[in-house]
C-alpha positions, 0 to 999 in steps of 0.5 A: 712760204707755201707748203710745197715750196717748203718741202722742196727746200727741206729736201734740198737741205737734206741732200747727202747729209749723214748727221744732224745739227740741232741749235738751241738758243743759249746766250753762250752759243758758239758754232763751227764755221761749217756745220755740214749737216741737216740743221734744226733750230730750236726756238731762239736757236732758229733766230740765232741761225738767221743772225749768222746767215745759216740755212736751216731745214726745220724750226722747233719750239713754242717760240716764247723767247722770240719777238713777233717780228723774229718769229715771222722771219723764222717762219719765212726761213724754215723749211718746216715749222714745228710749233709746240704748245707752251705747256708740254711733257717734253722740252723743245730740245727733246722734241727736236731730237724726236723729229730728227731721229724720225727723219732717220738721223743716228748722229746728232750734234747739239749746240747751244744747250749748255748755259746757266741752268743746270736743270736743263743740262742734266735733262739733256744728259738724260735725253742723250742716255735715252737715245743712246739706248736706241743706238743714236749718238748725240754730241753735246757741244760748247766752246769748252766741252764735247760730251757723248755717251757710249754703249757697252762694247768696243768703241773707237772714238774720234777726239776733238784735238782742241780739248786737252782732257777726256774724262769717263763716268759710269751711268746706271751703275757700273761700267764693267771691265773698262779698258782705255787705250790711246790715253795718257793713263791707260786702264785695263779691265777696271769696273768703274762705278757711278760714284768713282772719280778715277777716270777724271782728267785723263788726256788723249794722246792723239786724234782717237782713243779706244774704249771698251767695256762689257756692260752699262753706259759710259759718259765721255767728257772732252774738256778744256780749261 
């Protein structure tokens, strides 16, 4: 695909998008029927999109997890091909987030980034925290979990009604004066420390909850059994 044609296709795929979707290559990848955003495929995740007949704007990665023929298909389908060296200072996933934020997106849904390797999952939580500090919210999604990070202040949070539980964990110390509304076990003015499990396995009462706290960052985990 020529550069001019690729850029035109990229612009078409950007029309009216307010959120970005980043798809990684976990074997446990599960996607909703309608992604509804600016779609980026990361390494094997780009080929997973081709297999599902889903258009994507950008492919990012060193592409060491695809065959030569699969790579050719990715090059043909991608609006932009961002190839990375095998040895680098950031993960393919982080490079995809950097690119997406550079394109102006502040709400990102990340699929296919959970799986067997806990080191990669933990690195992703750190990545989410880094970008939460830049006012970018990243949702980490899989079949059983939706995970995101809140900044201090008053937050009205939409809930995934397919997930039964919602848990809260302090990051970087203490989430001070934490108040939870719209949950089965409300809380008022509690200082939640990083080593405190009080807020595990609460339950949302509807499709949104209110969360407020005065300082720190809060990891929110919606989950199902």
